[in-house]
N, C-alpha and C positions, 0 to 999 in steps of 0.2 A: 218439702219442708226443710228448714235449716236443721242440721243434726243437733241433738241434745245430749250433753254429757250429764248423766243423772247420778247423783251421789246418795248413798245410803245413810243410815242413822249415824251421825258423828259423835254425839254424846260427849262433847268437850274434848275430844282427842285431837288437839290442834296439830301435834307433830305428824300424826297419820294423815290428817287432812292436807297439810302442806305437801307431804310426800305424794299423795294421790293426785293432787292438782298439777303435779309436774307432767302428768299425762294428758291434761286438758289442752286442746288446741283452741286457744281463745280467738284466733282469727276465723276459724271455721265453725266452731260449735258454741251453742248456747249452754249455759251452766244451769243445772236444776238440782235443788236439794229436796228430798222427800220428807223433811222434818226431823224433829228431835236433834237439833243442833246442840242442846244443852243438857246439864245434869250428869252427875256421876264421874265424869272423866277428868282428864288432866287440867284443862283450863277452859271451862265453858264460855267465859266472857271473851277470851281471845278468839274462840271460834265465831261467836256472834259478831265481834268487831271485824274479823277477816271477811266474813260473808257480807256484812253490810258495806264494807269498803268496796268489795267487788261489785255489789249491786249498784253502788253509786257511780261506778266507772263504766259499767257495761250492762248488757241485758242478762240478768240473773233472775231465775224464778225460785222462790223459796216458799215451801208449803208449811202449813202449821201442823206440828205434831202434838201428841198428847202431853209431852213434857213442856212445850211452849205454853199450852193451855193451863197446865198446872202452875206454872210460874205466874201467869196472869191471875188465876184464881186466888193464889196466895196474896198477891199484891192488892187485890180487890177486897179480900176478906181474910186478913192475916190471922186473927185469933182462931177462926174455925178451920182454916186450911193449912196452917203452918206445920202441924205435926205430920200430916199425911205427906205434904210436899217434902219435908226433910227425910221421910222414910223412903222416898223415891229418888234420892240423890240431889235434892235441892240445895243442901248446904254448900256443896262445891260451887254451884252457880252463884249463890248469894255472896259467898266469900270472894269470888273472883270479880264480882260486879262493883264492890265497894272499895274505897281507896286504902283502908287500913284494917287492922284486925278487929274482930267483933267484940263488943262489950257484952260479957256474959249476962249482965243485968238488963240488957235491952229487951223491951217487950216486943211481941210480934208486930204490933202497930209501928213501933219505933224503927224496927228493922225494915219493914216494908217502905216506910217513909224515906229512909236512907237510900234504899235501892232506887226508888222512883226519882229521887233528887239527883243522885250521882250517876245514874245510867239512863237518864230520861230519853235520849235519842235511841238507844238500843231497845228500850221497852216500847217506845212508839213504833219502832220497826216491827217488833214481834206482834203487837196488837193488830197490825194491818196485813198480816200474812193470809193468803188465800187458802181454801180448803183442798183444792185440786187444780190441776192444769190439764186441759184436753186439747189435743191436736191430732187431726186425722183419725187413725184407728186407735191411738194410744190415749190412755188416761193415767196421769201420774197423781198419786194420792198417798197420804201417810199410811193409813191402816187398811182402807178398803171402802166398799160401798155396800148398800143393802140390795141384794138381788131380788128380794121379795117385792120391792117397789115396781110398779109398772114402768116408771122412768127412774133410772138410778140417780139422776140429778136431784130427786126428791129425798134422798137419803138424809136422815136426821143429822144435824151438825155434829153431834158427839160421835156418831158412828164413823164419820170420815177419818177421825184420828184415834178411835178406840176399838172398832169392830175386829173380830178375829174369826172364829170358826165358821159362821154362816157365809162369810166372804171367801175364806180360804178353801172351803170344801163344798160350797153351794154350786148350783148349776148356773153358769154364766151364759145368759141368752142375749146379752147386750150388743154383741158384735164388736166389742172393744177388747183391747189388750191392756191389762192393768199392770203398772210398774209401781211398786210400793215398798214400804219398810215395816216398822212397828214390831213385827214378830221376828225375833232372831231366827235365822235359818237353821241353827242347830236344833231348834225345837221341831223342825219339820223333816229333817233328814234322819233316817233310822240309825245312821252311823254317827250322828252328832257333828257332821261335817259343817265347815263354815262356807262351803261353796254356795253360789247363787241357787235358789230353789225355783223350779218351774213346775207349775201344776200339770196334771196329767193331760188336760186338754190344751195346754200350752197357751192359755189366755191370761195367766197370772205369773208375774215374775217378782220374787221377793229378793230385794238387794240389801236387807239389813243383815250384815255379816256378824253382828254381835261384837263389833270392834272393842267396845268398852269392857267386854267380858273375856277378853283374850282372843277374840276371833279376828275378823278382817273387816276393813273398811272398803266397800265395793264401789266401783264406778262403772257405768255401762254407757256406750255410745249408741243412741237410738236414731236410726234413719227412717226414711219414709215407710219402708216395708220390712225392715229387718233390724236386728240388733247386731251391729258390725264388730264391736270390740268390747272387751271387759278388762278391767284392771282391779288390782287390790293392793292394800297396804296393811301391814301387820307389824306388831312389836317384835 
């Protein structure tokens, strides 16, 4: 397999992303993002644009995270979903996607309409993101899969980008190694470290370094039978 440079949850941290990508060997490695490009951070729209530009130029795999789904949910049902989306860092995304400052009197529907009109290509890009990418023994996914299913491919759509404990601590009998984000590694290390987390059975690798919370943006190079390199960027 061609090596894959997999990037953890970016959450709008464009400066850290640009720094991390200096380690990407674009001639040798494919680029993959495990989702949550947007919300909370420095400039979510800049991250989306950068990733889409790369995807237009070369082979880039971008997975759907729960924050991408929250943006779509807001755009599809503004009145019902706006309050929750804003509570999850959505305002940073909305403000960075439109051309000028927000009108405080704007309704949720009006705001969603502006985003869809002014960032139509980016929204279309987000709408068509896959839930996982599988190659050889590896599965890349945003949050995880449902190990209680006879076949993990039958995981409910929502679980691919929302699941936590059953995936993190359940028994993995799939024969696959999962590389994922969603859960900041600080929540899994007893010392609160931002280092990459590996499950006890070494079949799960969490690369969400909690960059937007002051942690690190991680990238790992995945080859046919081993992870050969890891990189990180931090403020």
